[in-house]
Structure formats: C-alpha cells, structure tokens
N, C-alpha and C positions, 0 to 999 in steps of 0.2 A: 624505286627503293624508298619506302616510307620511313620517316624518322620517329614516328610515334611508337609507343610500346606495343609489342606484339607477343602473344603467347607462343606462337609458332612463326617461323620465317615464311616469306612468300613462297608460293608453289608455282614455279615458272619454267618447268621442264617436263618432258614426257615421262621421265622416271619419277618425278616428285610425287604425283598422286599414288603411284604403286607403293613407294616406300612409306608414305603416310598411311595407306590402308593396312599394310603389314604391322606398322607400329601401333595403329589403333586397335588391331585385333589382339596383339600381344598385351598391350596395356589393359584392354578390357578384361581379358582372361585373368591377368594378375590382380586387377582390382576386385573382380568377382570373388576370387578365392581368398583374398585378404579380408574382405567383408564377411564372407561365409565363415571362415575360421574364427574371426574375432567374435561374431555373434554366437557361434556354437560354444566357444570357450566360455563366454560370459554365461550362457544358458546352463551349461553343464556344471559350472562352478556353483551356481545357485541350486539347481535341481538336485544334484547329487552331493550336496554338502553333508558333512557329518553332523547329525542333529543332537547326538548325546555321546557320552563316553563309552557306553556299553552297546552302541550301535555298530553292527558289522554288516556291510553290504553282501548280497548274494553273489556268487561267482557268475560272471557274464559268459554266456555261450555265444561264440562268434556266429555271424550270419554270412553264409557264402554269397548270397545275393549282394549284400552291402559291400563285402570285400571285392567282389567282381566289379561293381560299379566304380568304387574309388581307385581301382587299378586300371581298368580298361579306359575309363573316362579321361583321366590325365594323360595316359599313354596316347590316346587318339588325338588329343589337343596338341601334344608336343610333336607328333608325327605331322600334323597339319602345318604347324609352325616351321618344321624342318623343310618339308617339301616346298612350301610357299617361299621361304627364305632362300632355298637353294636355287629355285627357278629365277627369282629376282636377282640373285648374285650373279648367275651365269649371264643374264641379259645385261647386267651392268659391266661385267669385265670383257664381254665379247664386243669389240669395237666394230662398227659397221664398215663394210668395204668401200662404200661410196662417201665416207665422211670427208669433210673439209679439214685438211691437216693443219695443225698449228704446233710449232716447236716451242717448248717451254723450258727455260733454264732457271733454276732457283739458285740464288747466291745470297750471302749475308749482306744486306737484308732487303732483297728486292726480287721481283719477278721480271724476267726478260722473256718476251714473247715475239716470235718471228713467224710471219706468214709466208707461204710458198712464193707469193708474188714479190717478196722482198721487203714489205713493210715491217718495221720493228716497233715494239711498244714496251714501255716500262710501267709495271704495276697497273696496266689497263689492257683489256682485251675487247676488241670490237668484233662482233659476230652477227650474221644474219639470223632472223627468226625462222624457224621451221626447217633448218638445215642441220644434219648431224655434224658435230664438230669433234674431231679426233685429236686429242692432245698427246704429243710424244714428248716425254718429260725426262729431264736429268738434272743433276745438281753439280755445282762446281766445288762445293766444300763439304757441307754436312747434310744430314737428312732433313728435308723439309716436307711439307704436306700441303698439297693443293686442295683447298676446301671452299666450295661455294654452297652455303646453306640453302639458298633458294632453289638450287638444282638438285639438292640431296646427293651430291657427289663429293668424294674425298679419296685421295690416293697419295701414298708416300712418294716423294721425289728423292731418289737415291743417287749418291755419287758413284760414278763408274759403270752405270748401266741405264737402260731406258725402261721407264714404266709408262703405262698407257691409261687413258681415261677418256670417256666420251660423254657428250650430252647433246640434247636437242632442245633449244629454248622455245618456249611457246608464247611468251608474252614480252613485247618490247619494254625496255626499261634498263635501269642501272642497278646491279646487284653486287653485294659485298663479296670480296675475294680475300681469304685469310690463309696464313700458314698455320696449320693445326698441330705442328710438332715443334717443341721447344728447340730453337736453333741458335741460341746465344743471347747475349745481353740485350740486343735490340729486337728480339723476336716479336714483341708486341707492335712494332712499327712496320712489320712486313705484311702490309695490307694493300689491297688494290680493289679493282672493280671490273666487272664484266658488263659491257655495254651491248645490249641486244637491239638491233635495228631492223626495220622493215627492209626488204630487199632493195628497193630503189635508194633508200638512204645509205645502205651499206655500200652500194655501187658508187655513190657519191663520195663516201669516205675513202674508198680505195683509190678513186681518181684524185682526190685532193691530197692524199698521202702517197702518191705513186713513187715507187723506188726506182733508182736508175737501173738496177739489175735484179732479176729474180734470184732466189736462193740457188736454183740449179745452175744458172749462169755464173754466179759467184763460185760455185763448186767446180765448174768446168775450168775456170781460170786457176784455181788452186791445184786441180788435177795436172795441169801443165806446169805450174810453178814448182811443185814438188817432184817433177820428173816422172810421175806415174805412167805417163803415156809412153815413156821409153820402153817399158817392158809389157804393159797391158795394151798391146797393139798387135794386130794381125801380122805386121811386118817384123815383129821382134823375134821370130824364130821359135815361138813356143816357150819363151822364158817365164811367162806368167799367164794366168787365165785371161781370156777376153771377157770384159765385164758388161758387155751389151746385153740388155734385157735380163740381167741376173737377179734383180730384185724380186723377192717372193717366190723364187724358183728353188726347187730342191737340188742340192749339189752333193756329189759323192766325195768322201774324204779318204785319205790314205789308210786310215785305220778301219775302213769298211763301213763306217757310219754314214748316214745320209741326214743332212740338216737343211733347214729352210733358210734361205738368204734374206733374213729380215734385217731391221735396223741393228739389232744386237749383234748379228753375225758380221755385218759390214763394219761396225764399229770395232769389234774385236780383231777383225782381219787387218784393219788399218794400224791399230795400236800394237798388236801382238801377232805378227804374221805367222809365227810357228805354232800358234795355238790350235788351229784347224787347217792343215795343209790339204789342198785339193788333190784328189786322186790323179795320178799321172804327172805330177810335178815334183821336182827335187826337194829333198829334205836334208838339212834345214833350208828354209826359204832364203832366196837371195835378196829378198826385200828387207830393208832395215826396219826395225821397230820404230814407230812414231810416238810412242808413249812419252809424254813430257815435251814433245816438239810441236804437237798440234793442239790448239785450244778447243774447248767445247764448241765454240761458235764455228770454228773451221770444220770440225767434225760434222756438225749439222749441215754445213754447206756441201761438203764432199758427199755425204750420204744423200742429200737432196739431188745432187747431180747424178749419182749412180742409180737412184730410183727412176730418174727421168731418161736415162740413157737407153736409146733404142738401137736396133741393129743398123750398122752403117754410120752411127753418129759419134764414134770415138774420134777425138781431135787428132789432127795429123801429128806425127812425130816432129820433133824440133828440126831435125836435119832435112825434113821434107816440107817444112812450112814455107809459104811464100815470103819473099823478103819484104821489109817495110816499104811502103809506097815512096817515101822520101829517098831511100837508097836506090830504088829502081829508077827514079827520075835522074838522080845524079849519074847513075851508070849510063843512062841513055845519052846524057849530055857529053860524057867522056868519049863515047863512040863517035 
C-alpha cells in the first residue's frame, strides 16, 4: 500500500483489471462525445451565425443516413456497455464454491472478522494470495459498506441478514479497507486493512494466531448449551428435523415451497422457527424463538457448526452423555 499520490488505487485482485477495463471504455466513450459535441457546437455557432438582419436561412432537409448513424451508433455503444457490465456484475456477485470463508460483522465503528479455524481479527484481515476469499457479512446495528478500493469490491453490510462478497488477491501487500456508507458520528474512523500474504507466510500467521477452538467446535458447544440436541436428534422421536448435512440442500416446507438451506435460511430458522416450518412437522413449531437471545457472534458459530455437521456427527443427548471423568472415579471408589 503506497502512501504517495495515485490517480487510481492499486490493482491487486483478479476482478480489478476487468472493472478498470469497463470503466476505461465508458470513460473513453463519454470523453469522445463530450469533445465531439463541444467542437460541433463551437463550429456550428460560427458557421451558421446570422450575418445580417435580413438574412434568413434555408430550411434544412433531414438526412436519413445521418439520423441512422447517430441513432444506431449510440444504441450499439450502450448495448455493449450493458452486456459488458452485466457479465462483470454476475461474476462479481456469484461467489465461488471453493472459496475460503471469512465471517464479517460490522458494528459502530469497527470490523470484526472471524476465520473458520477460530482466529478473530479487528479491522484487519489476513488472507493468502491466489485463493478465492468468500465474505459472509452482517451488521449488529446500522447499514455499513465493506469497500476495498484495490480489489474493486464493495457491498452493503445489512443488519438482520447476510450479504456476500468475494475476491481473489493477486499481489501480496497491505490494502485499505473502508466503510463506504455513512454509519454515524465516527464513520470516518471505521477503517482497516487487508493483508495479503504468500501461502507459506499465511500458514505461519495461522499457526502463530492459533485459536483454541474452531468456529464449528464453538458452535457445537452452543448447540448443546441451548438444548438444541434435545429435539434435533434421531432419538427425539421426530420432534424436530435432523440437521446433519442440511447445509446447501433443498428442503420442503409445509406451504409447498422448496428452499435452499443456506446461511440465511439457517439464521431465520434459529431466530424465527415459525417462519419456514419443514414439511411433516407440527405447526406452530415447538422450538422457542431465539431472537434477542442469541448474539450475532453466536449465530455465526451455530451456523458454522451446522455447515460442518455430517451424517452421524450430531452430539449425544444430555441424558445419554457419558458422566464426567471425575464423577466416574468417585463412583468407582465408592464401590
């Protein structure tokens, strides 16, 4: 990240050259027509000025060729801009399936970032070069906007829902991170940086900042703490759906709809269980709503656990869990 004056920010992602190319094309077309219109306006003002009071110009008969050119030409240019921009937009909003996920929470006035392996960062994000990074973002208070100029990426971060953004850095370095939506009195202080490292250096950073538990493991403990395992278990007599391998799978609802179990669906099902009741289960749901009882951080942990939950990995129900080791030893001594 260079501190000297730059007309344009660094270009440090796979998407940046494509965005710059489209911007350059649109800018060039606009500049061409500005100059052309200004020159013609100046020329016509002199060439066809009124030379005397008794001078009356002859009526001008239109030219079909000229009218066709100035109609079809701009139309063709705008169609090119639209198709080019639409293809670029779809590539930007479609997150890759193999991306390295990072959870982002915006709050007044800071960025909190969590890696699946448990590392947490404030106003700084470490990522490897040449690897697609998928950001899963939400806000705890007001609308924020995650903006990295060097990567040419920007996306609103909205309370109560998840938005997505992705990038693949191409050049190691440190790049500015801004909030691009006015979010309160200290909006200008909501800044950070994205640190792009070579893969060996990134592995060293992960090792030096190793967390005690991954997000999925933290979510597993919350799953048991909140008593979710009491009903979401094969031994619960069908009181609630089994959640193994549910992530990104289509599920049938009572109203006949079919939805994909992505992060948004899992979040809504935790906070508002009656919003989308699964087909074959009682309505209203016996699950209590957790809106206001679960923080954004805990929601992220629970969702990370559900995304990682594979068949046969549901934790045991409390009544079936093994006793603590200390109690087992005491019991053995009493015998």
